[in-house]
N, C-alpha and C positions, 0 to 999 in steps of 0.2 A: 436480510441483510446480516450476514456474520460478519462482528466481532470480532478478529481475530488475535488482536494484540493494541493492549491500550499500556503506553510506557509514554514519561515525561510531559503527559498533558496531550499528547495528541493519540486519536483512535483511527487503526487500520484494519480497513475491513472491506468485504466483496459485496458486490451487488449478485444475488441469486441470480439472475437475468442474464447473464453475461460469462456464462462457461462458454460460449464460440470464441472467446477472443483468448488470444494467449494469456497467460498468465499475467496478472496487473494484480495492483494494490489500490484503493483508494485512500486519503489520509485525509483527516480533519481537525482542525483545532481556533478556538476562539474565529468561528466565523471562514478563515480560511479554508480550499479547501484544495487536492491536489491527486491528480491518477500519474502513476510509474507504471513502467512496465518491467518484469522483472526479471527478465533473460532475454533478451541483453537491457540492466535496467539502462533506462534513457527516460526521461520526462514525457508526459502527455501534456501536460497544464498545472503551474501551479498557481494558481491565482490567489492573493494576498498573503502567502508567507513571504518574511523575510530573506536574505541570500542567506544569514545565520543560521534561519530555520532551514530552511533547504539543505545544507549540508547537514544537519541534527537526522533530520529525515533520510537522507543519505548512510549515515553511517548506521542507523537505526536499521535500517533494511540490508546492511551489508553486516551487521553481529548476527540477525535474524531470519537473513535470506534460506537457508535449509527449512527450516522451519515453516515462512510463508509460504515457498513450493510445497510442501509437505501439507500443508491446510490447503492450499487450492487444488491439487488434485483432490484427495480426498474428501472436500463441496462436491466438485465439478464431477466427480468419476463416478460418481455412488451408485 
């Protein structure tokens, strides 16, 4: 489970066995968890995150989108 970004208490990571799926990211913080597709952006699920936290996660992903996509391809296309 490579962690690719930690910011504002959120942990952004991949599961190593999910390379056959389109690029996506998992996010955890304080018992809440989410899965988001990176391109195009959409929520798969967001369990336990408030609407404000969901907006913050979306903003972080938008700000770091290129980095997250690069890390996805780097990890899964080894």
